[in-house]
C-alpha positions as CSV (number, residue, x, y, z in Angstrom):
1,M,110.9,33.7,209.3
2,K,114.1,34.1,207.3
3,A,113.8,30.7,205.8
4,Q,110.3,31.5,204.7
5,Q,111.6,34.6,202.9
6,I,114.3,32.7,201.2
7,L,111.8,30.1,200.1
8,F,109.5,32.8,198.9
9,V,112.3,34.5,196.8
10,I,113.3,31.1,195.4
11,L,109.7,30.5,194.4
12,V,109.4,33.9,192.7
13,I,112.6,33.3,190.8
14,W,111.4,29.9,189.7
15,V,108.0,31.3,188.6
16,I,109.7,34.1,186.6
17,T,112.2,31.8,185.0
18,T,109.7,29.1,184.0
19,T,107.3,31.7,182.7
20,T,110.0,33.4,180.7
21,L,111.3,30.0,179.3
22,T,107.8,28.9,178.5
23,L,107.1,32.2,176.5
24,Y,110.4,31.8,174.7
25,Y,109.8,28.3,173.6
26,Y,106.2,29.1,172.6
27,Q,107.5,32.0,170.4
28,E,110.3,29.7,169.0
29,T,107.7,27.0,168.2
30,K,105.5,29.4,166.4
31,R,108.6,30.8,164.5
32,L,109.7,27.3,163.5
33,Q,106.2,26.4,162.4
34,K,106.1,29.4,160.1
35,V,109.6,28.5,158.7
36,C,108.4,24.9,158.1
37,E,105.3,26.2,156.3
38,E,107.5,28.4,154.1
39,L,109.9,25.5,153.4
40,S,107.0,23.3,152.5
41,K,105.8,25.9,149.9
42,V,109.3,26.1,148.4
43,K,109.4,22.3,148.3
44,E,106.2,22.0,146.5
45,E,107.3,24.7,143.9
46,Y,110.6,22.8,143.5
47,E,108.9,19.5,143.0
48,K,106.7,20.9,140.3
49,S,109.9,21.5,138.2
50,L,111.0,17.8,138.6
51,I,110.1,14.5,136.9
52,F,110.9,11.0,137.8
53,V,111.7,8.5,135.1
54,N,112.9,4.9,135.0
55,V,115.9,4.1,132.8
56,L,116.8,0.6,131.6
57,I,120.1,-0.3,130.0
58,N,120.4,-3.6,128.3
59,Y,124.0,-4.2,127.3
60,G,123.2,-7.0,124.9
61,N,125.3,-9.5,126.8
62,G,122.9,-10.5,129.5
63,T,123.7,-7.5,131.7
64,I,120.6,-5.3,132.4
65,V,120.5,-2.4,134.7
66,W,117.6,-0.3,135.9
67,Y,117.8,3.2,137.3
68,N,114.4,3.8,138.8
69,N,113.1,7.1,140.0
70,T,115.8,9.0,138.1
71,I,115.2,12.7,138.9
72,L,115.3,15.2,136.1
73,L,114.2,18.7,135.5
74,R,110.9,19.1,133.7
75,G,111.7,19.6,129.9
76,A,114.5,16.9,130.0
77,T,115.1,14.7,127.1
78,V,116.0,11.0,126.7
79,F,119.6,12.3,126.1
80,D,119.5,14.0,129.5
81,A,118.3,10.9,131.2
82,I,121.0,8.6,129.9
83,R,123.6,11.1,130.7
84,R,122.3,11.2,134.2
85,V,122.8,7.5,134.8
86,A,125.6,6.4,132.6
87,K,128.9,7.4,130.9
88,V,127.9,8.3,127.4
89,N,130.1,8.9,124.3
90,W,128.0,10.8,121.7
91,T,128.2,13.1,118.7
92,K,125.8,15.6,117.2
93,G,124.9,15.5,113.5
94,A,122.4,16.9,111.2
95,Y,119.5,14.8,112.7
96,G,120.5,15.3,116.3
97,V,122.5,13.5,119.0
98,F,123.9,10.0,118.0
99,I,124.9,7.7,120.9
100,K,128.2,6.1,120.1
101,A,128.8,4.3,123.4
102,I,127.3,3.8,126.8
103,D,129.5,2.8,129.7
104,G,132.2,1.6,127.3
105,A,130.0,-0.5,125.1
106,V,130.8,1.1,121.7
107,G,128.7,0.7,118.6
108,N,130.5,-0.6,115.4
109,T,129.5,-1.7,111.9
110,T,127.1,-4.4,113.2
111,H,126.0,-3.2,116.7
112,G,124.7,0.0,118.1
113,W,122.4,1.6,120.6
114,V,118.7,2.0,120.1
115,F,116.3,3.4,122.6
116,A,112.6,3.0,123.2
117,I,109.9,4.5,125.4
118,Y,107.4,2.2,127.0
119,N,103.7,2.7,126.2
120,R,104.0,6.3,124.8
121,K,103.9,7.6,121.3
122,E,104.1,11.3,120.0
123,K,103.4,12.6,116.5
124,S,106.6,14.8,116.9
125,W,108.7,11.5,117.0
126,G,108.1,10.9,113.3
127,M,107.8,7.4,111.9
128,S,108.2,5.3,115.1
129,T,108.2,1.5,115.4
130,E,106.3,-0.2,118.1
131,V,107.1,-3.6,119.5
132,N,105.0,-5.0,122.5
133,K,104.2,-1.4,123.6
134,W,107.9,-0.3,123.4
135,V,108.0,2.6,121.0
136,Y,111.3,3.2,119.0
137,P,110.9,6.9,118.0
138,G,112.0,8.0,114.6
139,V,114.1,10.9,116.1
140,S,117.2,11.1,118.0
141,V,117.6,11.1,121.8
142,D,117.7,14.8,122.2
143,K,114.4,15.3,120.4
144,V,112.2,13.2,122.8
145,L,110.9,15.2,125.7
146,L,110.1,13.2,128.8
147,K,107.1,13.2,131.0
148,N,106.8,12.2,134.7
149,G,106.8,8.4,135.0
150,D,108.2,7.6,131.5
151,I,110.1,4.3,131.2
152,I,113.0,4.5,128.7
153,G,114.9,1.5,127.5
154,F,118.4,1.5,125.9
155,L,119.4,-1.7,124.0
156,Y,122.8,-2.6,122.5
157,Y,121.5,-4.2,119.3
158,N,123.0,-6.3,116.5
159,W,121.0,-4.7,113.6
160,A,123.2,-6.3,110.9
161,K,122.3,-9.8,112.0
162,K,118.8,-9.3,113.5
163,G,117.4,-6.5,111.2
164,W,114.6,-4.1,112.2
165,P,112.6,-3.8,114.3
166,P,114.5,-4.7,117.5
167,P,112.8,-6.8,120.2
168,P,111.5,-5.0,123.3
169,P,114.4,-4.0,125.6
170,N,114.4,-7.1,127.8
171,T,113.3,-6.0,131.3
172,K,114.3,-9.0,133.3
Protein backbone atom coordinates (compact mmCIF):
# COMPACT_ATOMS: atom_id res chain seq x y z
CA MET A 1 0.00 0.00 0.00
CA LYS A 2 2.79 2.40 0.83
CA ALA A 3 4.39 1.91 -2.62
CA GLN A 4 1.03 2.80 -4.23
CA GLN A 5 0.82 6.00 -2.18
CA ILE A 6 4.34 7.00 -3.17
CA LEU A 7 3.58 6.26 -6.81
CA PHE A 8 0.36 8.31 -6.52
CA VAL A 9 2.24 11.29 -5.00
CA ILE A 10 4.90 11.06 -7.74
CA LEU A 11 2.16 10.97 -10.39
CA VAL A 12 0.41 14.01 -8.87
CA ILE A 13 3.70 15.93 -8.70
CA TRP A 14 4.47 14.97 -12.31
CA VAL A 15 0.99 16.11 -13.48
CA ILE A 16 1.25 19.42 -11.62
CA THR A 17 4.81 20.04 -12.89
CA THR A 18 4.04 19.24 -16.54
CA THR A 19 0.82 21.26 -16.47
CA THR A 20 2.63 24.24 -14.94
CA LEU A 21 5.47 24.00 -17.47
CA THR A 22 3.03 23.62 -20.36
CA LEU A 23 1.14 26.74 -19.28
CA TYR A 24 4.39 28.64 -18.80
CA TYR A 25 5.71 27.71 -22.26
CA TYR A 26 2.35 28.48 -23.85
CA GLN A 27 2.33 31.95 -22.30
CA GLU A 28 5.97 32.55 -23.30
CA THR A 29 5.21 31.47 -26.86
CA LYS A 30 2.29 33.90 -27.06
CA ARG A 31 4.44 36.68 -25.57
CA LEU A 32 7.25 36.02 -28.04
CA GLN A 33 4.79 35.95 -30.96
CA LYS A 34 3.56 39.38 -29.90
CA VAL A 35 7.14 40.67 -29.65
CA CYS A 36 7.89 39.26 -33.13
CA GLU A 37 4.81 40.97 -34.58
CA GLU A 38 5.87 44.29 -33.02
CA LEU A 39 9.43 43.87 -34.35
CA SER A 40 8.06 43.08 -37.79
CA LYS A 41 6.08 46.34 -37.76
CA VAL A 42 9.17 48.29 -36.67
CA LYS A 43 11.21 46.58 -39.41
CA GLU A 44 8.63 47.52 -42.06
CA GLU A 45 8.67 51.15 -40.92
CA TYR A 46 12.47 51.17 -40.89
CA GLU A 47 12.68 49.68 -44.38
CA LYS A 48 10.36 52.40 -45.69
CA SER A 49 13.09 54.90 -44.81
CA LEU A 50 15.79 53.03 -46.77
CA ILE A 51 16.74 52.80 -50.43
CA PHE A 52 19.11 50.42 -52.18
CA VAL A 53 21.34 51.61 -55.02
CA ASN A 54 24.16 50.14 -57.08
CA VAL A 55 27.38 52.14 -57.36
CA LEU A 56 29.98 51.58 -60.08
CA ILE A 57 33.45 53.11 -59.89
CA ASN A 58 35.54 52.98 -63.08
CA TYR A 59 39.04 54.16 -62.19
CA GLY A 60 39.96 54.66 -65.87
CA ASN A 61 42.87 52.23 -65.68
CA GLY A 62 40.93 49.00 -66.20
CA THR A 63 39.87 48.74 -62.56
CA ILE A 64 36.09 48.64 -62.19
CA VAL A 65 34.40 48.04 -58.85
CA TRP A 66 30.68 47.52 -58.15
CA TYR A 67 29.01 48.17 -54.81
CA ASN A 68 25.63 46.54 -55.25
CA ASN A 69 22.70 47.00 -52.87
CA THR A 70 24.31 49.94 -51.11
CA ILE A 71 21.94 50.95 -48.32
CA LEU A 72 21.11 54.64 -47.91
CA LEU A 73 18.45 56.66 -46.17
CA ARG A 74 15.61 57.90 -48.36
CA GLY A 75 16.50 61.43 -49.47
CA ALA A 76 20.19 60.55 -49.99
CA THR A 77 22.17 62.07 -52.84
CA VAL A 78 24.78 60.71 -55.23
CA PHE A 79 27.33 62.37 -52.94
CA ASP A 80 26.05 60.32 -49.99
CA ALA A 81 26.32 57.14 -52.07
CA ILE A 82 29.92 57.63 -53.15
CA ARG A 83 30.97 58.56 -49.62
CA ARG A 84 29.31 55.35 -48.37
CA VAL A 85 31.47 53.13 -50.57
CA ALA A 86 34.74 55.00 -51.14
CA LYS A 87 37.20 57.46 -49.65
CA VAL A 88 36.33 60.79 -51.25
CA ASN A 89 38.25 64.06 -51.33
CA TRP A 90 35.93 66.92 -52.23
CA THR A 91 35.32 70.62 -52.02
CA LYS A 92 32.18 72.72 -52.04
CA GLY A 93 31.84 75.67 -54.38
CA ALA A 94 29.17 77.97 -55.73
CA TYR A 95 27.57 75.17 -57.79
CA GLY A 96 27.78 72.45 -55.16
CA VAL A 97 30.16 69.64 -54.29
CA PHE A 98 33.10 68.95 -56.59
CA ILE A 99 34.79 65.53 -56.34
CA LYS A 100 38.57 65.99 -56.34
CA ALA A 101 39.57 62.35 -55.71
CA ILE A 102 38.07 58.92 -55.15
CA ASP A 103 40.17 56.29 -53.37
CA GLY A 104 43.34 58.25 -54.13
CA ALA A 105 42.66 58.75 -57.87
CA VAL A 106 43.09 62.53 -58.00
CA GLY A 107 41.78 64.79 -60.73
CA ASN A 108 44.24 67.08 -62.47
CA THR A 109 44.35 69.44 -65.47
CA THR A 110 43.46 66.66 -67.91
CA HIS A 111 41.53 64.11 -65.84
CA GLY A 112 38.65 64.24 -63.40
CA TRP A 113 35.67 62.43 -62.00
CA VAL A 114 32.32 62.47 -63.80
CA PHE A 115 29.20 60.67 -62.71
CA ALA A 116 26.13 59.32 -64.46
CA ILE A 117 22.83 57.70 -63.53
CA TYR A 118 21.57 54.80 -65.60
CA ASN A 119 18.23 55.18 -67.39
CA ARG A 120 16.90 58.11 -65.36
CA LYS A 121 16.62 61.80 -66.15
CA GLU A 122 15.10 64.64 -64.12
CA LYS A 123 14.34 68.23 -65.16
CA SER A 124 15.95 69.45 -61.93
CA TRP A 125 19.30 68.18 -63.24
CA GLY A 126 19.53 70.97 -65.80
CA MET A 127 21.20 70.37 -69.15
CA SER A 128 22.09 66.70 -68.92
CA THR A 129 23.99 64.61 -71.44
CA GLU A 130 22.80 61.10 -72.30
CA VAL A 131 25.04 58.36 -73.72
CA ASN A 132 23.58 54.85 -74.18
CA LYS A 133 21.01 55.38 -71.40
CA TRP A 134 23.66 56.77 -69.02
CA VAL A 135 22.65 60.30 -68.04
CA TYR A 136 25.35 62.77 -66.99
CA PRO A 137 23.41 65.34 -64.92
CA GLY A 138 24.12 69.02 -65.39
CA VAL A 139 24.37 69.51 -61.61
CA SER A 140 26.79 68.45 -58.89
CA VAL A 141 26.67 65.20 -56.94
CA ASP A 142 24.98 66.78 -53.94
CA LYS A 143 22.05 67.99 -56.06
CA VAL A 144 20.91 64.60 -57.39
CA LEU A 145 18.46 62.81 -55.08
CA LEU A 146 18.50 59.05 -55.45
CA LYS A 147 15.59 56.67 -55.83
CA ASN A 148 15.41 53.04 -54.82
CA GLY A 149 17.13 50.88 -57.44
CA ASP A 150 19.21 53.65 -59.04
CA ILE A 151 22.46 52.70 -60.72
CA ILE A 152 25.21 55.30 -60.38
CA GLY A 153 28.46 55.27 -62.29
CA PHE A 154 31.62 57.24 -61.52
CA LEU A 155 34.23 57.48 -64.25
CA TYR A 156 37.76 58.84 -64.01
CA TYR A 157 37.87 60.53 -67.38
CA ASN A 158 40.44 62.28 -69.58
CA TRP A 159 38.32 65.17 -70.84
CA ALA A 160 41.30 67.05 -72.28
CA LYS A 161 42.06 64.24 -74.73
CA LYS A 162 38.63 62.67 -75.25
CA GLY A 163 36.32 65.69 -75.04
CA TRP A 164 32.63 65.63 -74.16
CA PRO A 165 30.46 63.64 -73.78
CA PRO A 166 32.22 60.82 -72.01
CA PRO A 167 31.39 57.24 -72.91
CA PRO A 168 29.10 55.19 -70.72
CA PRO A 169 30.84 54.11 -67.50
CA ASN A 170 32.11 50.71 -68.65
CA THR A 171 30.23 48.11 -66.60
CA LYS A 172 32.35 45.04 -67.37
